[in-house]
C-alpha positions as CSV (number, residue, x, y, z in Angstrom):
1,M,-94.9,-99.2,-177.4
2,D,-92.9,-100.0,-174.1
3,G,-92.9,-97.8,-171.2
4,G,-91.2,-99.2,-168.2
5,S,-93.3,-99.0,-165.2
6,P,-97.0,-98.2,-165.8
7,A,-98.4,-94.4,-164.2
8,P,-100.5,-94.4,-161.3
9,A,-104.0,-94.4,-162.2
10,F,-105.0,-90.8,-161.3
11,F,-101.7,-89.2,-163.1
12,L,-104.2,-89.9,-166.6
13,T,-107.2,-87.7,-165.1
14,R,-105.2,-84.6,-165.0
15,E,-106.5,-81.5,-166.9
16,F,-103.7,-81.3,-168.3
17,A,-103.2,-85.1,-169.9
18,M,-102.6,-84.3,-173.5
19,G,-99.6,-81.7,-173.4
20,R,-95.9,-82.9,-174.5
21,L,-93.0,-83.5,-172.0
22,V,-89.4,-84.8,-172.5
23,A,-87.5,-84.1,-169.6
24,I,-83.5,-85.4,-170.3
25,G,-81.3,-86.5,-166.9
26,G,-78.1,-85.1,-168.4
27,G,-75.4,-85.4,-171.5
28,D,-73.7,-83.7,-173.9
29,Y,-76.2,-82.3,-176.5
30,E,-74.5,-84.3,-179.1
31,E,-74.8,-87.8,-177.2
32,N,-78.6,-87.1,-177.1
33,D,-79.3,-87.2,-181.2
34,A,-81.8,-90.0,-180.3
35,I,-83.5,-88.2,-178.0
36,V,-83.7,-85.6,-179.6
37,R,-85.2,-87.2,-182.6
38,E,-88.5,-88.4,-180.1
39,I,-88.9,-84.5,-179.3
40,V,-88.4,-83.8,-183.0
41,R,-91.2,-86.5,-183.5
42,L,-93.6,-85.7,-180.8
43,S,-93.9,-81.9,-182.5
44,G,-95.4,-83.5,-185.5
45,K,-93.0,-81.0,-187.7
46,E,-90.2,-82.3,-190.3
47,R,-88.4,-79.3,-189.7
48,P,-90.0,-77.6,-186.8
49,N,-89.2,-74.3,-184.7
50,G,-87.2,-74.9,-181.4
51,L,-87.0,-71.7,-179.0
52,F,-84.0,-72.2,-176.5
53,I,-84.2,-70.8,-172.9
54,G,-80.9,-71.3,-171.5
55,T,-81.9,-69.0,-168.4
56,A,-79.9,-71.8,-166.0
57,L,-76.3,-70.7,-167.5
58,Q,-77.2,-67.0,-167.6
59,D,-77.6,-67.7,-171.5
60,S,-74.4,-68.7,-172.6
61,T,-74.0,-69.0,-176.2
62,N,-72.2,-72.4,-176.0
63,P,-75.3,-74.7,-175.2
64,L,-77.5,-72.7,-177.5
65,T,-75.0,-73.7,-180.4
66,S,-74.9,-76.9,-179.5
67,F,-79.0,-77.0,-179.4
68,K,-79.0,-75.7,-182.8
69,K,-76.3,-78.2,-184.1
70,S,-78.3,-81.5,-182.5
71,L,-81.8,-80.1,-183.5
72,K,-80.1,-79.5,-187.6
73,R,-78.4,-82.8,-187.6
74,V,-81.9,-84.6,-186.5
75,A,-84.3,-82.2,-188.3
76,P,-82.4,-80.6,-191.3
77,G,-83.8,-76.8,-192.2
78,S,-85.0,-76.8,-187.9
79,V,-85.1,-73.5,-187.0
80,V,-84.1,-72.1,-183.8
81,K,-84.2,-68.8,-181.7
82,K,-83.1,-68.1,-178.6
83,L,-85.5,-66.0,-175.3
84,S,-82.3,-64.7,-173.7
85,I,-83.9,-63.0,-170.5
86,I,-80.1,-62.5,-168.7
87,R,-78.9,-60.7,-171.7
88,S,-81.6,-58.7,-173.5
89,S,-84.8,-57.0,-172.7
90,Y,-88.1,-58.1,-174.0
91,T,-91.5,-56.3,-174.8
92,E,-94.4,-58.9,-173.5
93,E,-95.4,-59.2,-176.7
94,E,-91.9,-60.1,-178.0
95,I,-91.6,-62.6,-176.0
96,D,-95.4,-64.2,-176.9
97,A,-94.4,-63.8,-180.3
98,L,-91.3,-66.0,-179.2
99,F,-93.6,-68.8,-178.0
100,D,-96.1,-68.9,-180.3
101,F,-93.4,-69.0,-182.9
102,A,-92.2,-72.8,-180.9
103,D,-93.3,-75.8,-181.9
104,I,-90.3,-76.9,-179.2
105,I,-89.8,-75.0,-176.1
106,F,-86.0,-76.3,-174.8
107,C,-84.4,-75.4,-171.3
108,G,-81.0,-75.8,-171.0
109,G,-79.4,-76.8,-167.7
110,G,-77.3,-75.0,-164.8
111,N,-78.5,-73.2,-161.5
112,T,-81.9,-74.4,-161.3
113,K,-82.8,-72.0,-158.3
114,Y,-81.8,-69.1,-160.4
115,M,-83.4,-70.1,-163.4
116,L,-86.4,-70.5,-161.4
117,D,-86.3,-67.1,-159.8
118,E,-85.2,-65.4,-163.0
119,W,-87.9,-66.7,-165.1
120,E,-91.0,-65.8,-162.1
121,K,-89.3,-62.2,-162.5
122,A,-90.0,-62.2,-166.1
123,G,-93.2,-63.6,-166.3
124,L,-92.3,-66.7,-168.0
125,I,-93.8,-69.5,-165.4
126,P,-97.3,-69.2,-167.1
127,R,-96.4,-69.2,-170.8
128,L,-94.5,-72.2,-169.9
129,L,-97.2,-74.0,-167.8
130,N,-100.1,-72.8,-170.5
131,A,-97.6,-74.1,-173.7
132,F,-98.0,-77.6,-171.9
133,R,-101.5,-77.3,-170.6
134,Q,-102.8,-76.1,-174.3
135,D,-100.2,-78.4,-175.6
136,T,-99.3,-75.4,-178.1
137,A,-95.4,-76.8,-178.1
138,V,-93.3,-79.7,-177.2
139,L,-91.8,-78.6,-173.7
140,A,-87.9,-80.0,-173.1
141,G,-85.3,-80.0,-171.0
142,V,-81.9,-81.2,-169.0
143,S,-80.8,-81.3,-165.9
144,A,-82.4,-77.9,-164.6
145,G,-84.7,-77.3,-167.2
146,A,-85.5,-81.3,-166.9
147,L,-86.3,-81.4,-163.1
148,C,-87.9,-78.4,-162.9
149,W,-91.1,-79.8,-164.3
150,F,-91.7,-81.9,-161.1
151,E,-93.1,-81.5,-157.9
152,K,-89.8,-82.4,-156.0
153,G,-86.4,-81.7,-157.5
154,Y,-82.8,-82.7,-156.2
155,T,-81.1,-79.8,-157.1
156,D,-76.9,-79.0,-157.1
157,S,-77.7,-75.3,-157.2
158,E,-75.8,-74.2,-154.4
159,M,-72.6,-75.2,-156.3
160,F,-73.1,-72.4,-158.2
161,S,-72.7,-69.9,-155.2
162,G,-68.9,-70.7,-154.9
163,E,-68.5,-71.4,-151.5
164,E,-66.2,-74.1,-150.7
165,Q,-69.0,-75.9,-148.8
166,W,-72.1,-76.5,-150.7
167,A,-75.1,-79.3,-150.6
168,F,-77.5,-80.6,-152.2
169,E,-81.1,-79.7,-151.7
170,V,-84.8,-80.9,-152.5
171,I,-87.0,-78.0,-154.0
172,R,-90.5,-77.7,-155.0
173,P,-90.6,-75.7,-158.5
174,K,-93.5,-73.4,-159.3
175,T,-93.3,-74.7,-162.6
176,A,-94.1,-78.2,-161.3
177,L,-96.2,-80.3,-163.9
178,F,-95.8,-84.5,-162.3
179,P,-96.5,-85.7,-159.2
180,Y,-92.7,-87.2,-158.8
181,M,-90.0,-86.3,-156.7
182,M,-86.9,-86.4,-159.4
183,S,-83.0,-86.2,-159.9
184,P,-81.1,-85.8,-163.1
185,H,-77.8,-87.1,-163.4
186,Y,-78.5,-89.9,-160.9
187,D,-76.0,-92.5,-162.3
188,N,-73.3,-89.1,-161.0
189,E,-71.7,-90.9,-157.3
190,I,-72.4,-87.5,-155.9
191,R,-76.1,-87.5,-156.5
192,A,-76.2,-90.6,-154.2
193,G,-78.0,-88.6,-151.9
194,F,-81.1,-88.5,-153.3
195,D,-82.2,-91.8,-152.3
196,D,-81.7,-90.7,-148.5
197,E,-84.0,-87.6,-149.4
198,V,-86.6,-90.0,-151.2
199,A,-86.8,-91.9,-148.0
200,K,-86.8,-89.7,-145.3
201,Q,-90.0,-87.8,-146.8
202,P,-93.1,-87.8,-144.4
203,P,-95.8,-90.0,-144.8
204,E,-98.0,-87.0,-145.7
205,D,-96.3,-85.6,-148.2
206,C,-94.4,-88.4,-149.6
207,L,-94.1,-88.9,-153.4
208,P,-92.7,-91.6,-155.8
209,A,-89.6,-90.4,-157.2
210,I,-87.9,-90.8,-160.6
211,G,-84.2,-91.1,-161.3
212,L,-82.9,-89.9,-164.7
213,S,-79.5,-91.0,-165.6
214,D,-77.3,-88.8,-168.4
215,R,-78.6,-90.0,-171.6
216,T,-82.1,-90.9,-170.5
217,A,-85.7,-89.4,-170.8
218,F,-88.9,-89.2,-169.2
219,V,-91.5,-88.6,-171.6
220,H,-95.3,-87.7,-171.4
221,A,-97.2,-87.5,-174.5
222,A,-101.1,-88.0,-174.8
223,G,-102.0,-88.9,-171.7
224,E,-99.0,-91.3,-171.8
225,E,-95.5,-91.2,-169.9
226,Y,-92.6,-93.4,-170.9
227,F,-88.9,-93.7,-171.0
228,V,-86.1,-93.1,-173.8
229,R,-82.8,-93.1,-173.7
230,S,-79.5,-92.3,-175.9
231,D,-77.3,-94.8,-174.8
232,E,-78.5,-98.7,-174.1
233,T,-75.7,-98.5,-171.2
234,R,-77.7,-96.1,-169.3
235,M,-80.8,-96.3,-166.8
236,A,-83.7,-94.6,-165.1
237,W,-85.4,-95.5,-162.1
238,R,-88.3,-95.2,-160.3
239,I,-88.1,-95.4,-156.3
240,Y,-90.7,-96.0,-153.7
241,A,-90.2,-95.0,-150.1
242,T,-92.5,-97.9,-148.1
243,E,-93.6,-98.5,-144.7
244,N,-90.8,-101.7,-145.3
245,G,-87.6,-99.1,-146.5
246,L,-86.9,-97.8,-150.1
247,K,-87.5,-99.8,-153.1
248,K,-85.8,-99.3,-156.1
249,A,-87.1,-100.6,-159.4
250,R,-84.7,-100.3,-162.8
251,V,-86.8,-99.3,-165.9
252,N,-86.4,-102.1,-168.2
253,C,-88.5,-101.2,-171.1
254,Y,-87.8,-97.7,-173.1
255,K,-89.4,-96.9,-176.6
256,N,-87.0,-97.6,-179.7
257,V,-85.7,-93.7,-180.8
258,T,-82.8,-94.7,-182.9
């Protein structure tokens, strides 16, 4: 197995080291079937049950439909249910039943800050973290549904305000599991400011960073981290702020998921 740069030693000693997570940098669902195949493999099921959470786009049906098609292409016979906390009401028991049902919990992209606020109101954050820490399901997501698992995330949430002038910002999600600063869609030129944000971190709060291009993904499973991709032309990056300036290391090793 190849996995790019090795994980820091402290990473492997965390209490939740046995959890499973796949964070995808971006891309349409039909472009990421190879990564979805890795998600299915990690589930340990030939026909896993999927739970789709589309809060970041206010429970739009299009991402749900696309995820269903992708999962069923990769694992025919799989069943997908949705947790639509914006458009529907649930009892605590109903939410628990959906989490118990899921072998895979997939979080769609969109407005990260809005998603996190709504998750907190609905009591989803402890459930999601427990799903990882207790290793009851594979956590997975794309864009907003990926950056939320990192200690710092570079988000375009202000874009959804409709204002003509908006800016990227670094947030600290309450769903954070991994000690990295992360940007999805890293190969998009409008995200060039991410490197500057990494560089200007204060020494007492300086995290290594990961830049995930579309169709690439960071994976954590059984205490190990590695990268996968569905397009050999796309790259993931490790980025470090040092006393001598910013250092960038392109990830050259990816686990084969074809």
